[in-house]
C-alpha positions in Angstrom: 18.9 -3.0 8.2 15.9 -5.2 8.2 16.4 -8.9 7.4 14.7 -10.8 4.8 12.4 -13.4 6.0 10.7 -16.5 3.8 9.6 -20.0 4.5 12.0 -22.9 5.0 9.8 -25.5 6.6 6.1 -26.1 8.0 7.3 -26.9 11.3 9.1 -23.1 11.2 5.8 -21.6 10.7 4.2 -23.7 13.4 7.0 -22.7 16.0 6.5 -19.0 14.7 2.6 -19.1 15.4 3.0 -21.1 18.4 5.2 -18.5 20.0 2.9 -15.7 18.8 -0.3 -17.3 20.4 1.7 -17.7 23.4 2.4 -13.7 24.0 -0.6 -12.6 25.6 0.8 -9.2 25.2 0.9 -9.5 21.6 -2.3 -11.0 21.0 -3.9 -8.2 23.0 -2.1 -5.4 20.8 -3.4 -7.2 17.7 -7.0 -7.9 18.8 -7.1 -4.1 19.7 -5.9 -3.0 16.5 -7.7 -5.3 14.3 -11.0 -4.1 16.2 -10.0 -0.5 15.5 -9.5 -0.6 11.8 -12.7 -2.8 11.7 -14.6 0.2 13.6 -12.8 2.8 11.3 -13.9 0.8 8.0 -17.7 0.1 8.9 -17.9 3.6 9.5 -16.9 4.6 6.2 -19.6 2.1 4.5 -22.9 2.6 6.7 -25.1 2.1 3.9 -24.4 -1.8 2.5 -25.9 -1.7 -0.7 -24.0 1.4 -1.7 -21.0 -0.5 -0.7 -21.8 -3.2 -2.8 -22.5 -1.0 -5.6 -19.0 0.0 -5.4 -17.7 -3.2 -4.9 -19.4 -4.3 -7.8 -17.9 -1.3 -9.9 -14.5 -2.0 -8.8 -14.6 -5.7 -9.3 -15.6 -4.8 -12.5 -12.7 -2.6 -13.2 -10.1 -5.2 -12.0 -11.4 -7.8 -13.9 -11.5 -5.9 -17.2 -7.9 -4.6 -16.4 -6.7 -8.2 -16.1 -8.6 -9.6 -19.3 -6.9 -6.8 -21.2 -3.4 -7.0 -19.3 -1.2 -7.4 -22.3 -2.6 -4.7 -24.3 -2.9 -2.6 -21.4 0.8 -3.0 -20.5 2.2 -2.3 -24.2 0.0 0.9 -23.8 1.2 2.2 -20.7 4.9 1.6 -21.9 4.3 3.3 -25.2 2.5 6.2 -23.5 5.0 6.3 -20.6 7.8 6.5 -23.0 6.2 9.4 -24.7 5.8 11.2 -21.4 9.4 10.8 -20.8 9.7 8.1 -18.5 12.2 5.0 -18.6 10.2 1.8 -18.9 12.0 -1.2 -17.4 10.7 -4.9 -17.3 11.8 -7.5 -14.5 10.6 -11.0 -14.6 12.4 -11.9 -11.7 13.2 -10.0 -8.1 16.8 -10.3 -9.1 16.3 -8.7 -12.5 14.1 -5.7 -10.6 17.2 -5.2 -8.0 19.7 -5.2 -11.0 18.3 -2.6 -12.9 17.6 -0.1 -9.6 21.8 -1.0 -9.3 22.7 -0.5 -12.7 20.9 3.2 -12.6 22.0 4.0 -9.1 25.7 2.9 -10.7 25.3 5.1 -13.3 25.1 8.4 -11.3 27.0 7.0 -8.4 24.5 7.0 -6.3 25.3 6.7 -2.2 21.8 7.2 -0.7 18.2 6.1 -1.7 15.3 7.4 0.1 12.3 5.3 -0.1 8.6 5.6 -0.2 6.1 2.7 1.2 6.6 0.0 -1.3 5.5 -3.8 -0.9 6.9 -4.4 -4.0 10.4 -3.2 -3.1 10.3 -5.5 0.0 8.9 -8.4 -2.2 12.1 -8.2 -4.2 14.4 -7.5 -1.1 15.4 -3.9 -2.7 17.0 -2.8 0.7 19.2 -5.9 0.9 20.4 -5.6 -2.7 21.2 -2.1 -2.2 23.3 -2.5 1.0 25.1 -5.2 -0.2 26.1 -2.7 -2.9 27.3 -0.3 -0.4 24.4 2.1 -1.1 22.0 3.3 1.7 18.4 3.0 1.3 16.4 4.6 4.2 12.6 4.3 4.6 10.5 7.3 5.1 7.4 6.1 5.8 7.3 6.3 9.6 6.2 2.9 10.2 8.7 1.4 7.7 11.6 3.7 9.3 10.7 2.1 12.4 10.6 -1.5 11.4 13.9 -1.0 9.7 15.5 0.7 12.5 14.5 -2.5 14.7 16.0 -4.9 12.0 12.4 -6.2 11.6 10.5 -6.7 8.6 6.6 -4.8 8.2 4.0 -6.6 10.1 1.1 -5.4 7.9 1.0 -4.3 4.8 -0.4 -0.8 5.7 0.5 -0.4 9.1 4.0 -2.0 8.9 4.6 -1.1 12.7 1.2 -2.2 13.8 2.8 -4.7 16.5 5.1 -2.0 18.2 4.3 -0.4 21.3 4.9 3.4 22.0 7.2 2.4 24.6 9.2 -0.3 22.4 9.5 3.0 20.0 10.3 5.1 22.5 13.0 2.8 23.7 14.2 2.0 20.0 14.7 5.8 19.0 16.7 6.3 22.2 19.0 3.6 21.6 19.4 4.0 17.7 19.1 7.7 17.2 22.1 10.1 18.5 21.1 12.7 21.2 17.6 11.3 21.6 16.3 11.2 24.9 13.6 8.6 26.0 10.0 9.9 25.8 6.9 8.4 25.3 5.1 11.1 23.7 3.9 10.3 20.6 4.2 13.6 18.7 7.5 14.0 20.1 8.2 10.8 18.2 7.1 11.7 15.2 9.1 15.2 15.4 12.2 13.0 16.1 11.9 10.8 13.0 10.4 13.6 10.5 13.8 15.1 11.5 16.0 12.5 10.7 14.1 11.9 7.7 14.2 15.8 6.4 17.9 15.7 6.1 17.9 12.6 4.6 15.3 13.6 1.4 17.8 16.4 0.9 21.0 14.1 0.4 19.3 11.3 -1.7 20.4 10.5 -5.2 17.4 8.5 -5.6 13.9 8.3 -4.5 12.3 5.4 -4.8 8.2 4.7 -4.3 5.7 2.3 -5.2 2.4 2.7 -7.4 -1.1 2.2 -6.4 -2.5 2.4 -10.0 -0.8 3.1 -13.4 -3.1 4.4 -16.0 -2.1 2.8 -19.6 -4.1 6.1 -21.7 -2.5 9.1 -19.7 0.7 7.3 -19.0 0.3 8.4 -15.0 1.4 7.1 -12.2 -0.7 7.1 -9.0 0.4 7.1 -5.5 -1.5 7.3 -2.3 -0.3 7.8 1.0 -1.0 10.0 4.3 2.5 11.6 5.2 3.9 13.1 2.0 7.0 11.2 2.4 5.8 10.0 -1.4 5.8 13.5 -2.7 9.0 14.0 -1.2 10.5 10.9 -2.4 9.1 11.7 -5.8 10.2 15.5 -6.5 13.2 16.0 -4.1 15.8 13.6 -5.8 16.9 14.0 -9.1 16.1 10.5 -9.9 12.7 8.9 -9.4 12.3 5.1 -9.6 8.8 3.5 -9.2 8.3 -0.3 -8.6 5.1 -1.9 -8.7 3.6 -5.5 -10.1 2.5 -5.6 -13.8 -0.9 -6.0 -12.7 -1.3 -2.5 -11.1 -2.3 -1.4 -14.4 -5.8 0.6 -15.5 -6.8 1.6 -18.5 -8.1 5.0 -18.3 -8.3 7.8 -15.3 -11.5 7.5 -14.7 -11.4 4.0 -13.5 -8.9 5.6 -10.6 -11.5 7.1 -8.4 -14.0 4.0 -7.8 -10.6 2.4 -6.7 -9.4 4.9 -4.9 -12.6 5.0 -2.7 -12.8 1.5 -2.2 -8.9 1.4 -1.3 -9.0 4.4 1.1 -12.0 3.5 2.9 -10.7 -0.3 3.4 -7.3 0.3 4.2 -7.6 3.1 7.0 -11.3 4.1 7.3 -10.7 7.6 5.8 -12.8 8.6 2.8 -9.6 10.3 1.3 -6.1 9.8 2.2 -4.2 13.1 2.5 -2.1 12.9 -0.4 -3.2 11.6 -4.0 0.2 11.6 -6.4 -0.5 11.7 -9.8 2.8 11.7 -11.6 3.1 12.0 -15.6 6.5 12.4 -16.1 9.9 14.1 -15.3 10.6 17.9 -14.7 10.1 19.8 -17.6 11.6 23.0 -18.9 10.5 25.9 -16.7 9.5 23.5 -13.5 10.9 24.6 -10.5 11.1 20.8 -8.8 10.7 17.1 -9.7 13.0 14.8 -10.6 15.4 15.1 -13.8 14.9 11.2 -14.7 11.8 8.8 -14.1 11.8 5.3 -14.3 9.5 2.6 -13.7 10.3 -1.0 -13.1 7.2 -3.5 -14.1 7.8 -6.8 -11.9 6.7 -10.0 -12.7 7.6 -12.5 -10.2 5.6 -15.2 -10.5 2.4 -13.1 -11.4 2.2 -14.3 -14.9 2.2 -17.8 -13.8 -0.9 -17.2 -11.6 -2.7 -14.8 -14.7 -2.1 -17.8 -17.0 -4.8 -19.7 -14.7 -8.2 -18.7 -14.8 -9.1 -19.1 -11.5 -6.1 -17.8 -9.7 -5.8 -14.5 -12.5 -8.4 -13.4 -9.4 -5.6 -13.0 -7.0 -4.0 -10.1 -9.3 -7.0 -8.0 -8.7 -5.7 -7.1 -5.1 -5.4 -3.5 -4.6 -3.4 -4.1 -1.6 -6.0 -2.3 1.0 -5.1 -5.2 4.2 -8.7 -5.2 4.9 -9.0 -8.9 4.8 -6.0 -9.3 7.3 -8.0 -6.8 9.7 -11.1 -9.0 9.5 -9.2 -12.6 9.5 -9.6 -14.5 12.9 -5.9 -16.0 12.6 -4.2 -13.0 11.6 -5.6 -11.0 14.3 -4.1 -13.7 16.8 -0.8 -14.2 15.1 0.3 -11.5 13.6 2.2 -10.8 10.4 5.5 -12.0 11.2 4.2 -15.7 11.9 3.7 -16.1 8.3 7.4 -15.3 7.2 6.6 -13.9 4.1 6.2 -10.1 2.4 2.3 -10.3 2.2 0.7 -12.0 5.6 -2.9 -12.6 6.3 -5.7 -14.1 3.6 -4.3 -12.2 1.0 -0.5 -13.7 1.4 -1.7 -16.8 1.9 -2.8 -16.7 -2.2 -0.3 -14.6 -3.4 2.8 -16.2 -1.9 2.7 -19.5 -3.7 2.9 -17.7 -6.7 6.0 -15.5 -5.5 8.2 -18.3 -3.7 6.5 -21.6 -4.9 4.2 -23.8 -2.7 7.4 -25.7 -1.5 8.1 -23.2 0.9 4.4 -21.5 1.2 1.6 -24.2 1.3 1.0 -24.0 5.3 -0.2 -20.6 4.7 -3.1 -22.0 2.8 -4.3 -24.2 5.7 -3.6 -21.3 8.3 -7.2 -20.2 7.7 -10.9 -21.3 9.3 -12.4 -20.7 6.0 -15.0 -18.7 7.8 -15.2 -16.4 4.7 -14.8 -13.0 6.3 -12.1 -12.0 3.8 -14.2 -12.7 1.1 -16.7 -10.8 2.3 -14.8 -7.4 3.1 -12.9 -7.8 -0.4 -13.4 -4.1 -1.9 -12.7 -5.9 -5.3 -14.4 -9.4 -4.4 -11.6 -11.6 -4.4 -12.8 -15.3 -3.9 -10.1 -15.4 -1.3 -11.8 -18.9 0.7 -11.9 -20.4 -3.0 -8.6 -19.8 -3.7 -7.3 -21.1 -0.6 -9.2 -24.5 -0.8 -7.9 -24.6 -4.5 -4.1 -23.9 -3.2 -4.9 -26.9 -0.5 -5.9 -29.1 -3.3 -2.9 -28.1 -5.5 -0.3 -28.8 -2.6 -1.6 -32.3 -2.1 -2.2 -33.1 -5.7 0.4 -35.5 -7.8 3.0 -33.2 -9.3 3.2 -32.4 -12.7 5.9 -30.7 -14.9 3.5 -27.9 -15.9 1.7 -26.9 -13.0 -0.5 -24.0 -12.9 1.1 -23.1 -9.6 5.2 -23.7 -9.1 5.9 -26.5 -6.3 2.6 -28.7 -6.5 2.4 -31.5 -4.6 4.6 -30.0 -2.1 2.6 -31.1 1.0 1.7 -34.5 -0.3 3.0 -37.3 2.0 2.7 -41.2 1.0 1.0 -42.0 4.7 -1.8 -39.7 4.0 -2.5 -40.3 0.6 -2.6 -43.9 1.0 -5.1 -43.4 3.8 -7.5 -41.2 1.6 -7.0 -44.0 -1.2 -8.2 -46.6 1.0 -11.1 -44.1 2.5 -12.2 -43.4 -1.3 -12.5 -47.3 -2.0 -14.2 -48.3 1.2 -17.0 -45.6 0.6 -17.0 -46.4 -3.1 -18.0 -49.9 -2.5 -21.0 -50.6 -0.5 -20.3 -54.4 0.7 -16.6 -52.9 1.9 -18.1 -49.9 3.5 -21.1 -52.3 5.5 -18.0 -54.7 6.5 -15.6 -51.7 7.5 -18.1 -50.1 9.5 -19.0 -53.3 11.3 -15.6 -53.9 12.3 -15.0 -50.3 13.4 -18.2 -50.3 15.8 -17.2 -53.5 17.5 -13.4 -52.7 17.6 -14.6 -49.4 19.1 -12.3 -50.4 22.3 -9.1 -50.7 20.4 -9.3 -46.8 19.5 -5.7 -45.0 20.2 -6.1 -42.4 22.9 -3.1 -40.5 21.0 -4.4 -39.2 17.6 -1.8 -36.9 16.8 -2.7 -33.5 16.2 -6.3 -34.0 16.6 -6.0 -34.7 20.4 -3.5 -32.5 21.1 -6.6 -30.0 22.3 -9.5 -32.0 21.5 -10.7 -35.8 23.1 -10.2 -38.8 21.0 -12.4 -40.0 18.2 -14.2 -43.0 19.1 -16.8 -44.7 17.0 -20.2 -45.5 17.7 -21.2 -48.7 19.5 -23.9 -49.2 17.0 -23.9 -47.9 13.2 -26.7 -45.8 12.2 -28.2 -48.6 9.9 -28.1 -50.7 12.9 -30.0 -48.1 14.8 -32.7 -47.6 12.3 -33.2 -51.6 12.0 -34.0 -51.8 15.7 -36.2 -48.8 15.2 -38.2 -50.3 12.5 -39.0 -53.5 14.5 
């Protein structure tokens, strides 16, 4: 079973990134994968104006949905209940797991088969089930591979993107009884499917994520390519869907534009193999489907982000992964270096609301602010602006009711004193003239070791003459 990874210190993040950058094979693998995904996405949007028009529509739908979020959630609950769903509200990750465990214990479940769900990763669902003696097995092939390896996903769409076929072949041969080593990709897929097929039939509960929840019709939309999502939601007698509260949209007609943006931005496909629309449990006369369908709506810090007008844009995300596919930092260090459920640029702005800035503030600084993430985001989340905001929050004075939990986590006395001194010098003309004169005359005293700056750069040394001195000489 994969182990939960959370931040503990800025040094730990630095150590992980240093190790990732120092692994040439790792860097080549990620660089090649990101180039491939960028090319596939670009091929799906050949007309820049058509793409911008679709982005405008997608952004408008997400902003409209968030503007009416409280009302839409109430309407969603009412409609789902009328359709035969059981709706549960989870304020925290612990609440979400407790709800799922109550359902499992009520039916004496021993086996859970899972479709792909980043929210279940976020709340640590597998670990909660394992602690209760219940098997929770991933059925998405990438998720199954990383679970078998005892790892966490390194990408929100392609969780095993960091694995080579040789590593997967070795893993299968070592961990699956009766399997011989083979590097034939089709054969590896067949082996995984054989294992999972038996698990679908034995599972008491199927768990899935939700891409969009439609308030008007009480419909859960699930996007996938492998068919495992459809198996998870139809074969076991109990289906549990888990999602963040922000995934709701008002009308079914709002889904196609978002669906088009999601699939093209995520995997470079015009459409995915499967789009599942789930509107209730098995009804009288139907041959398949679960006896019960439960939806767990998870907050886990989302309300705090929602309460801040600027940070609310974080909740527009449709989890396509395009931002990390185009991020120069992610392409070099991969997903595991971030140490959180959601890596890359989107993880840098989502994770502080889930875990607090105390443990995640380094993520906001792990960016060049090149703007690539904002340019490719299909729903126009202003990620660079939000990164700057979180940097400021991390170094601001702590307050009791801060919009982001852990405000001031990166604030240190010496840098704060230096910046206050800098502000004083630049705010007083005579002081500025005196200090700049002293620096130019004392340039020989500049230290050779200037911390992180000189780790990869030459030392900063003041110019022998100030600009005002050069201008005076020129005017003579």
